[in-house]
MARGU-54447 format. One record per residue (C-alpha): x, y, z. Coordinates in steps of 0.5 Angstrom, whole numbers, plus 2048, in hexadecimal, padded with zeros to 3 digits. Each point is the difference from the previous one (the first is absolute). Example, Ala and Ser with C-alpha at 12.3 -4.5 7.8 and 13.67 -1.06 7.14 Angstrom:
2
    u    v    w
  819  7F7  810
  802  807  7FE
! end
This chain:
472
    u    v    w
  7FA  819  7DC
  805  802  805
  804  803  7FB
  7FB  804  7FD
  7FD  803  806
  806  802  802
  802  803  7F9
  7F9  804  800
  801  803  806
  806  802  7FE
  7FD  804  7FA
  7FB  803  805
  806  804  802
  801  803  7FA
  7FE  808  7FF
  7FB  802  7FA
  7FF  804  7FC
  7F8  802  801
  7FC  801  807
  7F9  7FF  802
  7FF  808  7FF
  802  7FF  7F9
  7FD  7FB  7FF
  7F8  803  803
  7FB  801  7FA
  7FF  808  802
  7FA  800  7FB
  7FD  7FB  7FC
  7FD  802  7F9
  7F9  7FD  7FF
  7FC  801  808
  7FC  806  800
  802  801  807
  807  7FD  802
  800  7FB  807
  801  801  807
  805  7FA  801
  807  800  7FD
  803  7FD  7FA
  807  7FD  7FD
  801  7FE  7FA
  808  7FF  7FE
  804  7FA  7FF
  803  7FB  806
  807  7FD  7FD
  802  7F9  800
  807  7FF  7FF
  803  807  7FE
  7FD  7FD  7F8
  7F8  7FF  801
  7FC  805  801
  7F8  7FD  802
  7FB  806  801
  7FB  800  804
  7FA  805  803
  800  800  808
  7F9  803  802
  7FF  801  807
  7FA  7FF  805
  7FA  805  800
  800  7FE  808
  806  800  803
  806  7FE  7FD
  805  7FF  805
  7FB  7FB  803
  7FD  7FD  7FB
  803  7FB  7FD
  805  7FF  7F9
  7FD  7FB  7FA
  804  7FE  7FA
  7FC  800  7FA
  802  7FB  7FA
  7FC  7FE  7F8
  802  7FA  7FD
  801  7FF  7F9
  806  7FE  802
  800  807  7FC
  7FC  804  802
  7FF  807  803
  7FE  801  808
  7FF  807  7FD
  7F9  7FC  7FD
  7FE  7FE  807
  800  808  803
  7FC  802  7FA
  7FB  7FB  7FF
  800  7FC  805
  801  803  808
  804  806  7FF
  7FE  807  804
  7FE  803  7F9
  7FD  7FC  7F9
  802  801  7F9
  7FA  802  7FD
  7FF  7FF  7F8
  801  806  7FD
  808  7FE  802
  801  808  803
  7FB  7FF  807
  801  7FD  806
  7FA  7FF  805
  801  7FF  807
  7FF  7F9  803
  7FC  7FF  806
  801  7F9  802
  808  801  7FE
  805  7FB  805
  804  806  801
  7F9  802  804
  804  7FC  807
  807  7FE  7FD
  807  803  7FD
  7FF  7FD  7F9
  807  7FE  7FB
  7FE  7FF  7F9
  807  7FD  7FD
  801  7FF  7F9
  803  7F9  800
  806  7FE  7FD
  803  804  7FB
  7FD  801  7FA
  7FA  801  802
  7FB  807  800
  806  806  801
  805  7FA  804
  805  800  7FC
  808  7FE  800
  806  803  7FE
  802  7FA  7FC
  7FA  7FE  7FD
  801  7FA  801
  7F8  7FE  803
  801  7F8  800
  7FE  7FD  807
  7FD  7FB  803
  7FC  7FF  807
  806  800  805
  803  805  7FD
  7FA  805  801
  7FE  7FD  807
  807  803  801
  800  806  7FD
  7FB  802  803
  801  7FE  807
  807  805  7FE
  7FA  805  7FE
  7FC  800  807
  807  801  804
  801  806  7FB
  7F9  803  801
  801  7FF  808
  807  803  7FF
  7FD  806  7FD
  7FA  800  804
  803  7FF  807
  7F9  802  804
  7FD  7FA  7FD
  805  7FB  801
  7FC  7FD  807
  7FA  801  7FE
  7FB  7F9  7FE
  802  7FD  7FA
  7FC  7FC  7FB
  801  7FD  7F8
  7FB  800  7FC
  7FE  7FF  7F9
  7FB  7FC  7FA
  801  7FB  7FB
  807  7FF  7FF
  802  803  806
  7FE  7FB  802
  807  7FE  7FF
  803  806  802
  7FD  801  806
  802  7FA  804
  807  7FF  7FD
  801  807  802
  7FD  7FE  807
  805  7FA  801
  805  805  7FF
  7FE  805  804
  7FE  7FC  806
  808  7FF  801
  800  808  801
  7FF  801  807
  800  808  7FF
  7F9  7FF  7FB
  7FA  800  804
  7FD  7FB  7FC
  7FA  7FD  803
  7FD  7FD  7FA
  7FD  7FF  7F9
  7FA  800  7FC
  7FF  7FE  7F9
  7FB  801  7FB
  7FE  7FC  7FA
  806  7FD  800
  805  7FB  7FD
  802  7FA  805
  800  7FB  7FC
  800  7FF  7F9
  7FF  7F9  801
  7F8  801  804
  7FF  807  7FC
  7FF  7FC  7F9
  7FD  7FA  803
  7FB  803  804
  7FE  805  7FA
  7FD  7FA  7FC
  7FB  7FF  806
  7FF  809  800
  7FE  7FF  7F9
  7FC  7FA  7FF
  7FC  802  807
  7FF  807  7FD
  7FE  7FD  7F9
  805  802  7FC
  801  7F8  7FF
  7FB  7FD  7FC
  7FE  7F8  801
  804  7FD  7FB
  807  803  802
  7FE  7FF  807
  7FF  7F8  7FF
  806  801  7FC
  805  804  805
  7FE  7FA  806
  801  7FA  7FA
  807  802  7FE
  802  805  806
  7FE  7FC  807
  802  7F8  800
  7FD  7FC  806
  7FC  807  802
  807  805  801
  7FF  805  7FC
  806  804  7FD
  800  805  7FA
  807  803  802
  806  7FD  7FB
  7FC  7FA  7FF
  804  7FB  7FB
  7F9  7FD  7FD
  7FF  804  7F9
  7F9  800  800
  800  802  807
  805  806  7FE
  7FB  802  7FA
  7FA  7FF  805
  803  806  803
  802  804  7FB
  7F9  801  7FE
  7FE  801  807
  806  805  800
  7FD  803  7F9
  7F9  801  803
  803  804  806
  805  804  7FC
  7FF  801  7FA
  7F8  801  7FF
  800  808  803
  7FF  7FE  807
  802  804  806
  806  7FB  803
  800  805  805
  7F9  800  802
  7FB  7FB  7FD
  7FA  805  800
  802  806  7FE
  801  803  7F9
  807  7FF  7FC
  803  806  7FE
  800  801  7F9
  7FB  7FC  7FF
  801  7F8  7FF
  803  7FE  7F9
  7FA  7FD  7FC
  805  7FB  7FE
  807  7FD  801
  805  804  7FE
  808  7FE  800
  803  808  800
  808  7FF  800
  801  807  802
  7FC  7FE  807
  801  7FB  806
  7FA  801  805
  804  7FF  807
  7FC  7FF  807
  803  804  806
  802  7F9  803
  804  7FF  7FA
  7FC  7FA  7FC
  800  802  7F9
  7FA  7FE  7FC
  802  802  7F7
  7FC  800  7FB
  802  7F9  7FE
  7FD  7FB  7FD
  7FC  7FB  804
  805  7FA  800
  806  804  803
  801  7FC  806
  7FF  804  807
  804  802  805
  808  801  801
  800  7FF  7F8
  7FD  807  7FF
  804  803  805
  807  7FE  7FB
  7FB  801  7F9
  7FF  807  803
  808  802  801
  801  7FD  7F9
  7FA  807  7FD
  804  807  7FE
  7FA  804  800
  7FC  800  806
  7FC  805  803
  7FF  7FE  807
  7F9  802  803
  7FB  7FC  804
  7F9  7FD  7FE
  7FA  805  800
  805  805  803
  800  807  7FE
  806  803  803
  800  806  7FB
  7FD  806  805
  806  7FD  804
  805  801  7FC
  7FE  806  7FD
  800  804  807
  807  7FC  802
  804  802  7FA
  7FE  808  800
  805  803  801
  7FD  805  806
  7FF  7FA  803
  806  7FC  7FF
  804  807  802
  7FB  7FF  807
  802  7F9  801
  808  802  7FF
  800  7FC  7FA
  807  801  7FC
  7FE  802  7F9
  805  7FA  7FE
  7FB  7FB  802
  7FC  7FD  7FB
  7F9  800  7FF
  7FB  7FD  806
  7FD  7FA  7FD
  7FB  7FC  806
  804  7FA  7FE
  807  7FE  7FD
  800  7FA  7FA
  808  801  801
  800  7FE  807
  7FA  7FB  800
  803  7FC  7FB
  807  7FF  802
  7FE  7FF  807
  802  7FA  804
  7FB  7FC  803
  804  7FC  806
  7FA  800  805
  7FA  7FC  7FD
  7FC  7FF  808
  802  804  805
  7FE  7FB  805
  807  800  804
  800  808  800
  7F8  7FF  804
  803  7FB  805
  806  804  801
  7FD  805  802
  7FA  7FD  804
  805  7FC  803
  803  806  804
  7F9  801  804
  801  807  7FF
  7FE  803  7FA
  7F8  800  7FD
  7FE  7FE  7F9
  7FA  801  7FC
  7FF  7FD  7F9
  7FA  804  7FD
  7FC  7FF  7F9
  7FA  803  7FC
  7FC  7FA  7FF
  7FF  802  7F8
  807  800  7FE
  802  7FB  7FB
  807  802  800
  802  7FE  807
  7FA  7FD  803
  7FE  7FF  807
  7FF  7F9  7FF
  808  7FF  7FF
  801  804  805
  7FC  7FD  805
  803  7F8  7FF
  806  804  801
  7FF  803  807
  7FD  7FA  801
  806  7FB  7FE
  804  805  805
  7FD  7FB  806
  800  805  805
  7FA  7FF  806
  7FA  804  7FF
  7FD  805  805
  7FA  802  7FD
  7FC  7FC  7FA
  7FE  803  7FA
  7FB  805  801
  7FD  806  7FD
  803  807  800
  7FC  806  801
  801  808  7FE
  7FC  806  800
  7FF  802  7F9
  7FD  807  802
  7FA  7FE  802
  7FF  7F9  803
  806  7FA  802
  801  7FD  7FA
  803  7F8  7FF
  807  802  7FD
  802  7F9  7FF
  802  7FA  804
  806  7FF  804
  803  7FA  803
  805  801  806
  806  7FC  802
  805  802  805
  804  806  7FD
  7FD  7FF  7FA
  7FA  801  7FC
  7FC  7FF  7FA
  7FB  805  7FE
  7FB  801  7FA
  7FE  807  7FD
  7F9  7FE  7FE
  7FF  803  7F8
  807  803  800
  805  7FE  7FA
  808  800  7FF
  800  807  804
  7FB  800  805
  801  807  803
  7FE  802  7F9
  7FA  7FC  7FF
  7FE  801  808
  804  805  803
  7FC  801  807
  800  7F9  801
  807  7FF  7FE
  802  806  804
  7FC  7FC  807
  804  7FA  7FE
  806  804  801
  800  804  805
  7FD  7FA  804
  807  7FD  7FE
  804  805  803
  7FD  801  806
  7FF  7F9  801
  7F9  800  801
  7FB  7FB  7FE
  7FE  7FF  7F9
! end
């Protein structure tokens, strides 16, 4: 690790052709009025051959004193510009694919936000050698080097408070990156926040069975079979259980969750494109969740879990699209020639897609549980951590993340209670929060996987209180 840090510091001394002034977005198509804050789009060059695209929006308050916040979407292989254009960016894409509307609940209301498309091969990010197979460890190291490059290009922000945030498979990206950043005192890391994150494969799948049953998705017969075959001696294990009868019951449950046309990101929201009407097996598509576990249109006997990951890699013709998500408007906007020019995207860079099938299929999942990374951060006693979940998400459900936070066995500071936010007319229950020493677990009532999309006002309230170290 020492040699790696030395290498990183040496790389930070090299000069590159780009500069913030060259990266500034002078005019962004789609806006009726250009913003009063500065914004930049360009590339953070890593190890000379890798070019990670960033879009940086300065705070609408005082940029010099506002914290710098890194945002990472998941996948692995999905673009963080989805977070910018559809969740908490300063302007949101409209259905026509050409118009942007200002977001009154943007997270740059009180923070400088850096949206990074990572790893290479995702969105507008690319590598000179076009080799896009990577893994958790390499991504963390490359994202760290990208941060070093960012602060070299924007030295005025190097002393600002810095937070690493993300969503979904960002549940792996964020703590593994923080584990590297915490060793570098030149970066003023203050904490991390993860929304609907994948923290533990085992917790996520085990909890999903309970979530599905208690939300009315699994009938009495299937629930009885799951209890009989997967819960010997009252100890339930639905994750990679070797019992064939258990495996078949879990597969039946997963077919209900993923293949009927339910919106896995928000159980109570409609599915873009509608329900399929019947189970269809399509060789040209793999449905992928932002957190990285696929459930293709496959016969019911196909086992759930790691075997599907290997199967996905063997398919040749694949179009990667998150289920029940319509990314047409974002794709139309970002692939417009005038928008690409405004964002300083070279002509030879391929068209933008919300997720990269190649990156996803060739990604090495090294970390299956991020408990070690969280405990290392917590042991420093200086970083604050927020784990938040929309409570109607099935992709990374709240119960699994609640189990994960509880398993860290930190000292309880505030018992679980409701937290409130102002909806413009009155105080409303935003969800529930449980606070430990330096870490809090918080739910957002009625929100799904993409919390800022479903309840933007509550999300901004939560985010602001976290940054300012205010009580939730």
